[in-house]
C-alpha positions as CSV (number, residue, x, y, z in Angstrom):
1,M,-25.5,20.2,7.2
2,M,-26.1,17.7,4.4
3,T,-29.5,16.9,3.1
4,W,-30.3,13.2,3.2
5,P,-32.0,11.5,0.2
6,T,-35.8,11.9,0.4
7,N,-36.9,12.0,-3.2
8,A,-38.8,9.4,-5.1
9,G,-35.6,7.8,-6.4
10,A,-34.3,7.0,-3.0
11,V,-35.7,4.7,-0.3
12,G,-36.8,7.1,2.5
13,V,-35.8,4.7,5.2
14,A,-32.6,4.6,7.2
15,I,-31.3,1.3,8.4
16,L,-28.5,0.3,10.7
17,L,-25.7,-1.1,8.6
18,F,-22.6,-1.4,10.8
19,A,-23.0,-1.6,14.5
20,P,-20.3,-1.1,17.2
21,A,-17.9,-4.1,17.2
22,A,-17.6,-6.3,20.2
23,A,-14.7,-8.7,20.4
24,R,-15.6,-11.7,18.2
25,A,-15.8,-15.0,19.9
26,G,-13.8,-16.8,17.2
27,G,-12.7,-16.8,13.6
28,E,-11.7,-13.8,11.7
29,G,-13.3,-10.4,11.2
30,P,-13.4,-8.1,8.2
31,I,-9.9,-6.7,8.6
32,H,-8.1,-10.0,8.6
33,S,-10.3,-11.5,5.8
34,T,-9.8,-8.5,3.6
35,Y,-6.1,-8.7,3.9
36,Q,-6.2,-12.4,3.1
37,E,-8.3,-11.6,0.0
38,L,-5.8,-8.9,-1.0
39,R,-2.8,-11.2,-0.5
40,A,-4.4,-13.9,-2.5
41,S,-4.7,-11.6,-5.5
42,G,-1.0,-10.8,-5.3
43,C,-1.8,-7.5,-3.5
44,D,-3.6,-6.3,-6.6
45,L,-5.3,-3.0,-5.5
46,S,-7.4,-3.0,-8.7
47,K,-9.2,-6.1,-7.5
48,T,-9.4,-5.1,-3.8
49,P,-9.4,-1.3,-3.9
50,V,-8.3,0.7,-0.9
51,Y,-9.7,4.2,-0.8
52,T,-8.8,5.6,2.6
53,P,-5.7,5.9,4.7
54,V,-7.5,4.2,7.6
55,V,-8.2,1.0,5.6
56,A,-4.7,1.0,4.2
57,R,-3.1,1.4,7.6
58,L,-5.1,-1.4,9.1
59,L,-4.4,-3.8,6.2
60,R,-0.7,-3.1,6.0
61,N,-0.3,-4.0,9.7
62,V,-2.2,-7.3,9.5
63,P,0.9,-9.4,8.8
64,F,2.6,-8.0,11.9
65,A,-0.5,-8.6,14.0
66,V,-0.9,-12.2,12.8
67,Q,2.6,-12.9,14.2
68,G,1.7,-11.3,17.5
69,Y,3.5,-7.9,17.1
70,V,2.9,-5.6,20.1
71,F,1.8,-2.3,18.7
72,K,2.5,1.0,20.4
73,S,-0.7,2.3,18.9
74,D,-3.7,1.7,21.1
75,E,-6.1,2.0,18.2
76,L,-4.4,-0.8,16.2
77,T,-4.3,-3.0,19.2
78,A,-8.0,-2.5,19.8
79,A,-8.9,-3.0,16.2
80,Y,-7.2,-6.4,15.9
81,K,-8.4,-7.7,19.2
82,A,-12.0,-6.8,18.1
83,D,-11.5,-8.5,14.7
84,G,-11.5,-12.0,16.1
85,D,-9.4,-14.3,18.2
86,W,-6.5,-14.5,15.7
87,Y,-4.5,-11.6,17.3
88,K,-2.3,-12.9,20.1
89,P,0.2,-10.2,21.3
90,N,3.6,-11.8,21.9
91,P,6.3,-9.5,23.5
92,D,9.0,-12.1,22.7
93,L,8.2,-12.2,19.0
94,E,11.0,-12.5,16.4
95,L,9.3,-10.9,13.5
96,V,9.8,-12.4,10.0
97,L,7.7,-11.6,7.0
98,D,7.8,-13.6,3.8
99,D,8.3,-11.9,0.4
100,A,4.6,-11.7,-0.4
101,D,3.7,-10.0,2.8
102,T,6.7,-7.7,2.6
103,A,5.7,-6.6,-0.9
104,C,2.1,-6.1,0.1
105,V,3.0,-4.1,3.2
106,Q,5.1,-1.8,1.0
107,R,2.4,-1.4,-1.6
108,L,-0.2,-0.5,1.1
109,K,2.2,2.0,2.7
110,V,2.5,3.8,-0.7
111,E,-1.3,3.7,-1.1
112,E,-1.9,5.0,2.4
113,K,0.4,8.0,1.7
114,R,-1.4,8.7,-1.6
115,R,-4.9,8.4,0.0
116,R,-3.9,10.9,2.7
117,T,-3.7,13.5,0.0
118,Q,-7.3,12.8,-0.8
119,V,-8.9,12.1,2.6
120,S,-8.1,14.3,5.5
121,L,-9.5,13.2,8.8
122,P,-9.1,14.9,12.2
123,E,-6.6,12.8,14.2
124,A,-9.0,12.1,17.0
125,F,-11.7,10.9,14.6
126,E,-9.2,8.8,12.6
127,K,-8.2,7.0,15.8
128,L,-11.8,6.1,16.7
129,L,-12.4,4.8,13.1
130,T,-9.2,2.8,13.2
131,A,-10.0,1.2,16.6
132,D,-13.4,-0.2,15.6
133,P,-13.8,-2.8,12.8
134,A,-17.3,-1.2,12.2
135,G,-15.4,1.9,11.0
136,F,-13.2,-0.2,8.8
137,Q,-16.3,-1.9,7.2
138,A,-18.0,1.4,6.6
139,L,-14.9,3.0,5.0
140,K,-14.2,-0.1,2.9
141,T,-17.7,0.1,1.5
142,W,-18.1,3.8,1.1
143,G,-14.4,4.9,0.8
144,K,-14.6,5.7,-2.9
145,A,-17.3,8.3,-2.3
146,L,-15.0,9.9,0.3
147,A,-11.8,9.8,-1.6
148,E,-13.1,10.3,-5.2
149,P,-16.5,12.1,-4.9
150,G,-18.6,12.5,-8.1
151,P,-19.8,15.8,-9.3
152,K,-23.1,15.5,-7.4
153,D,-21.7,13.8,-4.3
154,S,-21.1,15.6,-1.1
155,R,-19.2,14.8,2.1
156,D,-19.0,16.5,5.5
157,I,-17.1,15.8,8.8
158,S,-18.3,17.4,12.0
159,G,-17.3,17.2,15.7
160,P,-16.5,16.6,18.3
161,K,-19.9,17.3,19.7
162,D,-20.2,15.8,23.2
163,G,-17.3,13.6,22.1
164,Q,-19.0,12.4,18.9
165,W,-17.5,12.7,15.5
166,T,-19.7,12.3,12.4
167,L,-18.9,11.6,8.8
168,S,-21.8,12.2,6.3
169,L,-21.7,11.2,2.7
170,L,-24.3,11.6,-0.1
171,V,-23.8,9.8,-3.3
172,C,-26.0,10.5,-6.4
173,E,-26.0,8.7,-9.7
174,L,-25.4,10.7,-12.9
175,P,-27.8,10.3,-15.8
176,P,-26.7,8.4,-18.9
177,A,-25.0,10.7,-21.5
178,D,-27.6,9.8,-24.2
179,M,-30.7,10.6,-22.1
180,S,-33.3,12.7,-23.8
181,K,-34.2,16.2,-22.5
182,E,-37.6,15.0,-21.4
183,D,-36.2,12.0,-19.5
184,L,-33.5,14.2,-18.1
185,E,-36.1,16.5,-16.5
186,M,-37.7,13.5,-14.9
187,W,-34.3,12.3,-13.7
188,A,-33.7,15.5,-12.0
189,D,-36.7,15.0,-9.8
190,T,-36.1,11.3,-9.1
191,S,-32.3,10.8,-9.4
192,P,-31.3,7.9,-7.1
193,C,-29.1,9.0,-4.2
194,S,-27.9,7.1,-1.2
195,G,-26.4,8.4,2.0
196,L,-24.1,7.3,4.9
197,Q,-23.9,8.7,8.4
198,L,-21.0,7.3,10.3
199,E,-20.8,8.2,14.0
200,C,-18.0,7.4,16.4
201,R,-17.9,8.0,20.2
202,P,-14.9,7.2,22.5
203,D,-17.1,5.1,24.8
204,D,-19.5,3.5,22.3
205,G,-17.4,2.8,19.2
206,C,-18.7,3.5,15.7
207,F,-21.9,2.7,14.0
208,A,-23.3,3.7,10.6
209,I,-26.7,4.4,9.2
210,V,-27.5,4.3,5.5
211,A,-30.4,5.6,3.5
212,G,-31.3,5.0,-0.1
């Protein structure tokens, strides 16, 4: 089990950050808006980083979903339906992607493959994270700590316990390289850390709690 931040450098209060997603009444959700942001940058992953295979997969399929592609994957269908009223499945679709979307899809496919070498999630857990935009939001925000943990960071995946999967992350800042020995000793006692606990259940979706 991971120890959550309780020292003086961290706020000892946990708050609900991302709640389970219900289908949005209108507009676009985080998945669609993130793809639009990425596309507008010329699919520049240095400006809109993608750290996990879940996020990469959801983003690379947005151009297909926008046109009404009917997915065989239940989790993709659930995610886009919960992300707003923009996804309208059309079984008679004649799919045509422009050059910008085609290039972005290919780039995200390559990035998804690369991130799978860094982030390994149990299949059942990955499906739950994919199906709920709350999981997308949490992984978009905290993905770097999962894919590229620092020397003092930790990560843990547990489950399923009564059907629930849990991802726990602890991220701690490192002291400046030029810090004095005296300040370094003080830093060791109060070094700022933050934590994420992301829980997903088949019937309730995903929600995340953060501390720090």
